[in-house]
Short mmCIF file of the C-alpha atoms (twelve columns), coordinates in Angstrom:
data_MODEL
# 
_entry.id   MODEL 
# 
loop_
_atom_site.group_PDB 
_atom_site.id 
_atom_site.type_symbol 
_atom_site.label_atom_id 
_atom_site.label_alt_id 
_atom_site.label_comp_id 
_atom_site.label_asym_id 
_atom_site.label_seq_id 
_atom_site.Cartn_x 
_atom_site.Cartn_y 
_atom_site.Cartn_z 
_atom_site.pdbx_PDB_model_num 
ATOM 1   C CA . MET A 1   81.590  13.896 469.957 1 
ATOM 2   C CA . THR A 2   83.367  14.953 473.098 1 
ATOM 3   C CA . ASN A 3   82.672  18.329 474.622 1 
ATOM 4   C CA . LYS A 4   86.295  19.215 475.398 1 
ATOM 5   C CA . ARG A 5   88.119  22.426 474.760 1 
ATOM 6   C CA . SER A 6   90.922  22.684 472.204 1 
ATOM 7   C CA . ALA A 7   91.314  23.098 468.015 1 
ATOM 8   C CA . ALA A 8   91.213  22.549 457.258 1 
ATOM 9   C CA . HIS A 9   91.384  27.061 443.220 1 
ATOM 10  C CA . ILE A 10  90.179  26.871 440.750 1 
ATOM 11  C CA . PHE A 11  88.818  23.312 440.600 1 
ATOM 12  C CA . SER A 12  90.779  20.776 438.619 1 
ATOM 13  C CA . ARG A 13  89.292  19.534 435.377 1 
ATOM 14  C CA . SER A 14  89.923  16.306 433.560 1 
ATOM 15  C CA . SER A 15  88.362  13.548 431.490 1 
ATOM 16  C CA . ARG A 16  87.967  12.648 434.559 1 
ATOM 17  C CA . GLY A 17  71.944  10.856 441.360 1 
ATOM 18  C CA . SER A 18  68.596  8.786  444.053 1 
ATOM 19  C CA . ALA A 19  70.313  7.752  447.179 1 
ATOM 20  C CA . ALA A 20  69.524  4.171  448.033 1 
ATOM 21  C CA . ALA A 21  66.335  3.992  450.067 1 
ATOM 22  C CA . ALA A 22  68.169  2.053  452.729 1 
ATOM 23  C CA . ALA A 23  70.723  4.838  453.129 1 
ATOM 24  C CA . ALA A 24  68.012  7.440  453.640 1 
ATOM 25  C CA . LEU A 25  66.561  5.402  456.525 1 
ATOM 26  C CA . LEU A 26  69.925  5.537  458.236 1 
ATOM 27  C CA . LEU A 27  70.076  9.329  458.371 1 
ATOM 28  C CA . LEU A 28  68.580  9.697  461.876 1 
ATOM 29  C CA . ALA A 29  71.230  11.296 464.089 1 
ATOM 30  C CA . GLY A 30  74.998  11.794 464.370 1 
ATOM 31  C CA . CYS A 31  76.121  14.921 462.626 1 
ATOM 32  C CA . SER A 32  72.584  15.183 461.269 1 
ATOM 33  C CA . ALA A 33  70.635  18.356 460.734 1 
ATOM 34  C CA . GLY A 34  67.874  19.633 462.892 1 
ATOM 35  C CA . PRO A 35  64.500  20.888 461.707 1 
ATOM 36  C CA . ASP A 36  65.933  24.272 460.795 1 
ATOM 37  C CA . GLU A 37  68.438  22.769 458.353 1 
ATOM 38  C CA . SER A 38  68.167  21.353 454.866 1 
ATOM 39  C CA . PRO A 39  70.109  18.105 455.426 1 
ATOM 40  C CA . ARG A 40  68.267  15.133 456.884 1 
ATOM 41  C CA . ALA A 41  69.280  13.362 460.062 1 
ATOM 42  C CA . SER A 42  71.590  10.376 460.361 1 
ATOM 43  C CA . ALA A 43  72.645  8.002  463.112 1 
ATOM 44  C CA . SER A 44  76.125  7.906  464.609 1 
ATOM 45  C CA . ASN A 45  78.587  8.869  467.329 1 
ATOM 46  C CA . SER A 46  80.545  11.178 465.143 1 
ATOM 47  C CA . PRO A 47  79.672  14.050 462.789 1 
ATOM 48  C CA . ALA A 48  76.736  15.560 460.910 1 
ATOM 49  C CA . PRO A 49  75.277  14.517 457.460 1 
ATOM 50  C CA . GLN A 50  72.412  14.246 454.939 1 
ATOM 51  C CA . VAL A 51  71.221  12.575 451.826 1 
ATOM 52  C CA . SER A 52  71.129  14.369 448.520 1 
ATOM 53  C CA . THR A 53  67.845  14.857 446.741 1 
ATOM 54  C CA . ALA A 54  69.521  14.504 443.386 1 
ATOM 55  C CA . PRO A 55  71.387  11.185 443.366 1 
ATOM 56  C CA . SER A 56  72.909  9.097  440.639 1 
ATOM 57  C CA . ALA A 57  73.052  5.458  439.750 1 
ATOM 58  C CA . SER A 58  75.526  3.225  441.561 1 
ATOM 59  C CA . PRO A 59  78.534  2.575  439.425 1 
ATOM 60  C CA . SER A 60  80.287  -0.767 439.305 1 
ATOM 61  C CA . PRO A 61  83.449  -0.824 441.341 1 
ATOM 62  C CA . SER A 62  86.571  -0.046 439.404 1 
ATOM 63  C CA . PRO A 63  90.189  -0.004 440.499 1 
ATOM 64  C CA . ALA A 64  91.627  3.270  441.664 1 
ATOM 65  C CA . MET A 65  93.671  4.927  439.017 1 
ATOM 66  C CA . SER A 66  95.363  8.223  438.635 1 
ATOM 67  C CA . VAL A 67  93.899  10.752 436.253 1 
ATOM 68  C CA . SER A 68  96.040  13.427 434.711 1 
ATOM 69  C CA . PRO A 69  95.129  16.760 436.224 1 
ATOM 70  C CA . SER A 70  93.882  19.641 434.168 1 
ATOM 71  C CA . PRO A 71  95.369  23.016 434.840 1 
ATOM 72  C CA . SER A 72  98.123  23.200 437.436 1 
ATOM 73  C CA . PRO A 73  96.984  24.637 440.740 1 
ATOM 74  C CA . SER A 74  97.772  28.227 441.609 1 
ATOM 75  C CA . PRO A 75  100.116 28.963 444.473 1 
ATOM 76  C CA . ALA A 76  98.862  27.749 447.836 1 
ATOM 77  C CA . SER A 77  99.212  31.289 449.136 1 
ATOM 78  C CA . GLU A 78  96.275  32.511 447.036 1 
ATOM 79  C CA . GLU A 79  93.923  34.469 449.272 1 
ATOM 80  C CA . LEU A 80  90.262  33.537 449.678 1 
ATOM 81  C CA . GLY A 81  88.015  35.957 447.884 1 
ATOM 82  C CA . GLU A 82  90.690  37.135 445.452 1 
ATOM 83  C CA . GLY A 83  89.489  37.469 441.889 1 
ATOM 84  C CA . LYS A 84  85.983  36.995 440.571 1 
ATOM 85  C CA . PRO A 85  83.884  34.281 442.321 1 
ATOM 86  C CA . LEU A 86  83.020  31.321 440.106 1 
ATOM 87  C CA . TYR A 87  80.486  29.505 442.317 1 
ATOM 88  C CA . ARG A 88  77.474  30.478 444.425 1 
ATOM 89  C CA . MET A 89  75.923  28.313 447.137 1 
ATOM 90  C CA . ASN A 90  72.152  27.838 447.384 1 
ATOM 91  C CA . GLU A 91  71.340  28.707 451.009 1 
ATOM 92  C CA . LYS A 92  68.538  26.126 451.198 1 
ATOM 93  C CA . SER A 93  69.996  23.092 449.435 1 
ATOM 94  C CA . PHE A 94  73.679  23.978 450.106 1 
ATOM 95  C CA . ARG A 95  74.533  22.986 446.537 1 
ATOM 96  C CA . PHE A 96  76.765  25.051 444.325 1 
ATOM 97  C CA . SER A 97  75.940  26.504 440.938 1 
ATOM 98  C CA . PRO A 98  78.309  28.188 438.509 1 
ATOM 99  C CA . ILE A 99  78.362  31.924 438.090 1 
ATOM 100 C CA . SER A 100 78.503  32.826 434.420 1 
ATOM 101 C CA . ASP A 101 80.286  30.182 432.348 1 
ATOM 102 C CA . ALA A 102 82.138  28.262 435.100 1 
ATOM 103 C CA . GLU A 103 82.107  24.473 434.837 1 
ATOM 104 C CA . LYS A 104 78.836  22.907 436.077 1 
ATOM 105 C CA . LYS A 105 79.975  19.353 436.736 1 
ATOM 106 C CA . VAL A 106 81.906  19.955 439.948 1 
ATOM 107 C CA . VAL A 107 81.748  19.048 443.642 1 
ATOM 108 C CA . LEU A 108 83.006  20.601 446.861 1 
ATOM 109 C CA . LEU A 109 85.064  18.287 449.072 1 
ATOM 110 C CA . SER A 110 84.989  18.810 452.837 1 
ATOM 111 C CA . PHE A 111 86.194  16.995 455.937 1 
ATOM 112 C CA . ASP A 112 84.849  17.613 459.456 1 
ATOM 113 C CA . ASP A 113 85.957  17.030 463.054 1 
ATOM 114 C CA . GLY A 114 89.708  17.536 462.816 1 
ATOM 115 C CA . PRO A 115 92.518  18.021 463.110 1 
ATOM 116 C CA . LYS A 116 93.213  14.526 464.444 1 
ATOM 117 C CA . GLU A 117 96.272  12.471 463.514 1 
ATOM 118 C CA . LYS A 118 99.215  13.675 461.466 1 
ATOM 119 C CA . GLU A 119 99.752  10.431 459.540 1 
ATOM 120 C CA . MET A 120 96.107  10.136 458.480 1 
ATOM 121 C CA . LEU A 121 95.850  13.838 457.661 1 
ATOM 122 C CA . THR A 122 99.037  13.742 455.610 1 
ATOM 123 C CA . SER A 123 97.664  10.814 453.620 1 
ATOM 124 C CA . MET A 124 94.512  12.814 452.824 1 
ATOM 125 C CA . LEU A 125 96.524  15.880 451.875 1 
ATOM 126 C CA . ASP A 126 98.746  13.793 449.596 1 
ATOM 127 C CA . THR A 127 95.686  12.346 447.857 1 
ATOM 128 C CA . LEU A 128 94.132  15.767 447.338 1 
ATOM 129 C CA . GLU A 129 97.393  17.039 445.870 1 
ATOM 130 C CA . LYS A 130 97.637  14.002 443.559 1 
ATOM 131 C CA . HIS A 131 94.218  14.897 442.119 1 
ATOM 132 C CA . ASN A 132 94.890  18.639 442.058 1 
ATOM 133 C CA . ALA A 133 91.907  19.023 444.403 1 
ATOM 134 C CA . LYS A 134 91.124  21.576 447.079 1 
ATOM 135 C CA . ALA A 135 88.940  20.950 450.140 1 
ATOM 136 C CA . ILE A 136 87.677  22.608 453.310 1 
ATOM 137 C CA . PHE A 137 88.784  21.067 456.600 1 
ATOM 138 C CA . PHE A 138 86.189  22.089 459.200 1 
ATOM 139 C CA . VAL A 139 88.005  22.006 462.538 1 
ATOM 140 C CA . ASN A 140 86.921  21.936 466.162 1 
ATOM 141 C CA . GLY A 141 88.640  24.371 468.482 1 
ATOM 142 C CA . TYR A 142 89.498  21.882 471.199 1 
ATOM 143 C CA . ARG A 143 91.307  19.705 468.666 1 
ATOM 144 C CA . ALA A 144 93.081  22.687 467.122 1 
ATOM 145 C CA . LYS A 145 94.290  23.717 470.584 1 
ATOM 146 C CA . GLU A 146 95.744  20.221 471.131 1 
ATOM 147 C CA . LYS A 147 97.465  20.059 467.738 1 
ATOM 148 C CA . PRO A 148 97.944  23.536 466.271 1 
ATOM 149 C CA . GLU A 149 100.762 22.189 464.114 1 
ATOM 150 C CA . LEU A 150 98.154  20.278 462.100 1 
ATOM 151 C CA . LEU A 151 96.371  23.534 461.296 1 
ATOM 152 C CA . THR A 152 99.680  24.793 459.970 1 
ATOM 153 C CA . LEU A 153 100.112 21.612 457.938 1 
ATOM 154 C CA . ILE A 154 96.675  21.946 456.321 1 
ATOM 155 C CA . HIS A 155 97.352  25.589 455.483 1 
ATOM 156 C CA . GLU A 156 100.856 25.056 454.165 1 
ATOM 157 C CA . ARG A 157 99.610  22.258 451.909 1 
ATOM 158 C CA . GLY A 158 97.274  24.736 450.224 1 
ATOM 159 C CA . GLN A 159 93.999  23.518 451.723 1 
ATOM 160 C CA . ILE A 160 91.330  25.604 453.448 1 
ATOM 161 C CA . ILE A 161 90.443  25.643 457.145 1 
ATOM 162 C CA . GLY A 162 86.794  26.089 458.128 1 
ATOM 163 C CA . ASN A 163 85.104  26.629 461.505 1 
ATOM 164 C CA . HIS A 164 83.183  23.689 463.076 1 
ATOM 165 C CA . SER A 165 82.758  25.355 466.512 1 
ATOM 166 C CA . TRP A 166 84.980  24.881 469.546 1 
ATOM 167 C CA . ASP A 167 83.114  21.928 471.050 1 
ATOM 168 C CA . HIS A 168 81.062  19.565 468.919 1 
ATOM 169 C CA . ILE A 169 77.713  20.663 470.386 1 
ATOM 170 C CA . GLU A 170 74.238  21.490 469.084 1 
ATOM 171 C CA . LEU A 171 74.467  25.243 468.750 1 
ATOM 172 C CA . ARG A 172 70.802  25.972 468.020 1 
ATOM 173 C CA . LYS A 173 70.035  25.138 471.673 1 
ATOM 174 C CA . LYS A 174 72.531  27.676 472.976 1 
ATOM 175 C CA . SER A 175 72.305  31.397 473.683 1 
ATOM 176 C CA . LYS A 176 73.757  33.883 471.235 1 
ATOM 177 C CA . ALA A 177 76.574  34.664 473.675 1 
ATOM 178 C CA . GLU A 178 77.497  30.976 473.900 1 
ATOM 179 C CA . VAL A 179 77.439  30.599 470.117 1 
ATOM 180 C CA . GLN A 180 79.554  33.720 469.691 1 
ATOM 181 C CA . LYS A 181 82.158  32.181 471.990 1 
ATOM 182 C CA . GLN A 182 82.016  28.781 470.265 1 
ATOM 183 C CA . LEU A 183 82.652  30.339 466.856 1 
ATOM 184 C CA . GLY A 184 84.783  33.275 467.932 1 
ATOM 185 C CA . ASP A 185 87.288  31.188 469.860 1 
ATOM 186 C CA . VAL A 186 87.874  29.026 466.784 1 
ATOM 187 C CA . GLN A 187 88.310  32.130 464.642 1 
ATOM 188 C CA . ASP A 188 90.893  33.406 467.089 1 
ATOM 189 C CA . ILE A 189 92.960  30.230 467.411 1 
ATOM 190 C CA . VAL A 190 93.043  29.686 463.649 1 
ATOM 191 C CA . GLU A 191 94.092  33.286 463.041 1 
ATOM 192 C CA . LYS A 192 96.760  33.042 465.736 1 
ATOM 193 C CA . THR A 193 98.103  29.857 464.138 1 
ATOM 194 C CA . ILE A 194 97.988  30.579 460.392 1 
ATOM 195 C CA . GLY A 195 97.341  34.320 460.223 1 
ATOM 196 C CA . GLU A 196 93.872  34.040 458.657 1 
ATOM 197 C CA . ARG A 197 90.341  33.757 460.035 1 
ATOM 198 C CA . PRO A 198 88.081  31.044 458.567 1 
ATOM 199 C CA . ARG A 199 85.541  32.159 455.969 1 
ATOM 200 C CA . PHE A 200 83.397  28.996 456.040 1 
ATOM 201 C CA . PHE A 201 81.290  27.602 458.895 1 
ATOM 202 C CA . ARG A 202 79.546  24.241 459.261 1 
ATOM 203 C CA . PRO A 203 77.618  23.632 462.501 1 
ATOM 204 C CA . PRO A 204 77.975  20.306 464.293 1 
ATOM 205 C CA . PHE A 205 75.084  17.977 463.425 1 
ATOM 206 C CA . GLY A 206 74.124  20.493 460.715 1 
ATOM 207 C CA . ALA A 207 72.066  22.192 463.424 1 
ATOM 208 C CA . GLY A 208 73.129  25.784 463.902 1 
ATOM 209 C CA . GLY A 209 69.649  27.293 463.932 1 
ATOM 210 C CA . ASP A 210 68.967  30.958 463.338 1 
ATOM 211 C CA . VAL A 211 71.468  31.904 466.027 1 
ATOM 212 C CA . GLY A 212 74.252  29.962 464.326 1 
ATOM 213 C CA . LYS A 213 73.461  31.554 460.979 1 
ATOM 214 C CA . ALA A 214 73.411  35.030 462.503 1 
ATOM 215 C CA . VAL A 215 76.726  34.653 464.342 1 
ATOM 216 C CA . ALA A 216 78.416  33.098 461.310 1 
ATOM 217 C CA . LYS A 217 77.289  36.091 459.254 1 
ATOM 218 C CA . GLU A 218 78.627  38.486 461.878 1 
ATOM 219 C CA . GLU A 219 81.988  36.721 461.596 1 
ATOM 220 C CA . GLY A 220 81.933  37.074 457.800 1 
ATOM 221 C CA . MET A 221 81.595  33.323 457.244 1 
ATOM 222 C CA . LEU A 222 79.506  31.411 454.720 1 
ATOM 223 C CA . TYR A 223 77.180  29.087 456.669 1 
ATOM 224 C CA . MET A 224 76.704  25.648 455.135 1 
ATOM 225 C CA . THR A 225 75.692  22.099 455.924 1 
ATOM 226 C CA . TRP A 226 75.885  19.653 452.959 1 
ATOM 227 C CA . SER A 227 73.968  18.063 450.097 1 
ATOM 228 C CA . ASN A 228 75.801  14.727 449.900 1 
ATOM 229 C CA . GLY A 229 76.513  12.862 453.131 1 
ATOM 230 C CA . SER A 230 79.091  10.078 452.888 1 
ATOM 231 C CA . LEU A 231 77.843  8.376  456.088 1 
ATOM 232 C CA . ASP A 232 81.464  7.645  456.905 1 
ATOM 233 C CA . TRP A 233 80.597  8.420  460.562 1 
ATOM 234 C CA . ASP A 234 77.705  5.950  460.642 1 
ATOM 235 C CA . LEU A 235 79.204  2.587  461.502 1 
ATOM 236 C CA . LYS A 236 75.943  0.752  460.823 1 
ATOM 237 C CA . ALA A 237 75.811  2.182  457.326 1 
ATOM 238 C CA . THR A 238 79.414  2.033  456.210 1 
ATOM 239 C CA . LYS A 239 81.024  -0.321 458.767 1 
ATOM 240 C CA . LYS A 240 84.413  1.434  458.487 1 
ATOM 241 C CA . ASP A 241 84.532  0.100  454.924 1 
ATOM 242 C CA . PRO A 242 86.050  2.522  452.379 1 
ATOM 243 C CA . GLN A 243 84.029  0.893  449.556 1 
ATOM 244 C CA . LEU A 244 80.737  1.603  451.343 1 
ATOM 245 C CA . VAL A 245 81.772  5.216  451.935 1 
ATOM 246 C CA . ILE A 246 82.613  5.580  448.234 1 
ATOM 247 C CA . GLN A 247 79.280  4.039  447.214 1 
ATOM 248 C CA . GLN A 248 77.314  6.398  449.490 1 
ATOM 249 C CA . VAL A 249 78.909  9.414  447.816 1 
ATOM 250 C CA . LEU A 250 78.391  8.055  444.304 1 
ATOM 251 C CA . ASP A 251 74.759  7.127  445.006 1 
ATOM 252 C CA . GLN A 252 74.057  10.746 445.983 1 
ATOM 253 C CA . LEU A 253 76.200  12.396 443.337 1 
ATOM 254 C CA . HIS A 254 74.897  15.483 441.541 1 
ATOM 255 C CA . PRO A 255 76.454  18.581 439.952 1 
ATOM 256 C CA . GLY A 256 77.393  21.140 442.582 1 
ATOM 257 C CA . ALA A 257 77.346  18.542 445.383 1 
ATOM 258 C CA . ASN A 258 78.566  19.702 448.781 1 
ATOM 259 C CA . ILE A 259 80.176  16.455 449.975 1 
ATOM 260 C CA . LEU A 260 80.507  15.836 453.704 1 
ATOM 261 C CA . MET A 261 83.241  13.501 454.893 1 
ATOM 262 C CA . HIS A 262 85.345  13.284 458.031 1 
ATOM 263 C CA . GLU A 263 88.903  12.825 459.176 1 
ATOM 264 C CA . LEU A 264 88.507  9.058  459.600 1 
ATOM 265 C CA . GLN A 265 90.934  6.338  458.604 1 
ATOM 266 C CA . TRP A 266 88.504  4.458  456.354 1 
ATOM 267 C CA . THR A 267 87.680  7.697  454.554 1 
ATOM 268 C CA . ALA A 268 91.368  8.420  454.075 1 
ATOM 269 C CA . ASP A 269 91.879  4.858  452.790 1 
ATOM 270 C CA . GLY A 270 89.175  5.229  450.136 1 
ATOM 271 C CA . LEU A 271 89.814  8.834  449.145 1 
ATOM 272 C CA . ASP A 272 92.087  8.177  446.169 1 
ATOM 273 C CA . GLU A 273 89.612  5.733  444.615 1 
ATOM 274 C CA . LEU A 274 86.683  8.071  445.283 1 
ATOM 275 C CA . LEU A 275 88.361  11.038 443.614 1 
ATOM 276 C CA . THR A 276 89.408  8.852  440.694 1 
ATOM 277 C CA . LYS A 277 85.832  7.663  440.182 1 
ATOM 278 C CA . LEU A 278 84.522  11.222 440.378 1 
ATOM 279 C CA . GLU A 279 87.039  12.231 437.712 1 
ATOM 280 C CA . GLN A 280 86.064  9.259  435.551 1 
ATOM 281 C CA . LYS A 281 82.467  10.523 435.707 1 
ATOM 282 C CA . GLY A 282 83.667  13.885 434.438 1 
ATOM 283 C CA . TYR A 283 83.602  15.793 437.717 1 
ATOM 284 C CA . GLY A 284 86.048  18.452 438.824 1 
ATOM 285 C CA . PHE A 285 86.640  19.882 442.288 1 
ATOM 286 C CA . ILE A 286 85.608  23.342 443.429 1 
ATOM 287 C CA . ASP A 287 88.401  25.439 444.851 1 
ATOM 288 C CA . PRO A 288 86.939  27.132 447.966 1 
ATOM 289 C CA . ALA A 289 88.825  30.284 446.939 1 
ATOM 290 C CA . THR A 290 86.383  30.617 444.026 1 
ATOM 291 C CA . ILE A 291 83.196  30.457 446.157 1 
ATOM 292 C CA . GLU A 292 81.173  33.652 446.563 1 
ATOM 293 C CA . LEU A 293 81.405  34.804 450.184 1 
ATOM 294 C CA . PRO A 294 78.982  36.914 452.245 1 
ATOM 295 C CA . LYS A 295 79.312  40.633 451.710 1 
ATOM 296 C CA . SER A 296 80.826  42.467 454.668 1 
# 
């Protein structure tokens, strides 16, 4: 990614995994994790992913179809951390498990490297709303600075904005002061724009190192990478083909999956079908507002 400077509720229910060996070989770079992270590496020019260790069988393709949502979503103004948390993240695998009797068959949706284009973003937001789904949009500061109105759009549509550092750089190789600036500047621009500071952090390439974890904790953010990498950023793996992106996610599917995707057109194009297929398999979507956050 470019090193410029500038700036994403209760899950929905409805009637609504081993990753292919070939896919695992592809995870060599891109937004891939370093040795200090759980996710494995993957090749690409874009973001940062991994392959799940608990995949599922590939389903046969089926046409996208709308599934009636379960409970209606709460108001978009609901504050993060309000109420009793329903899900806890495993700090090694980055998967989510229910607290008490919350639904087990759920996934967290997330999109990195935005905000980019209004038309594409609006399409993604419309699809999420259609499926009564919440997601975290992990933004870069230099992009947010260029298009702060897109931060407002994400927020006003009831979705959650996360911190993906100011520049898309490998933070574990930087000093603590540099990492504090990379994360802190994003916190500041998001707060200035929407009135709230992000509570979730994902390091570029999944490689924040101990310094990234420490600074994220100081900022009161939950540090995460992912447990299901869509490979939407890896053009050799998914070839800008929405069907290949969908298949990657389904091949790695497991309860509590932390699904990494990006603000890319082919991901936006396949999102409705992906969410429909997840619902058909009985999965719901975790509302980030119900995730247990670090104690201050």
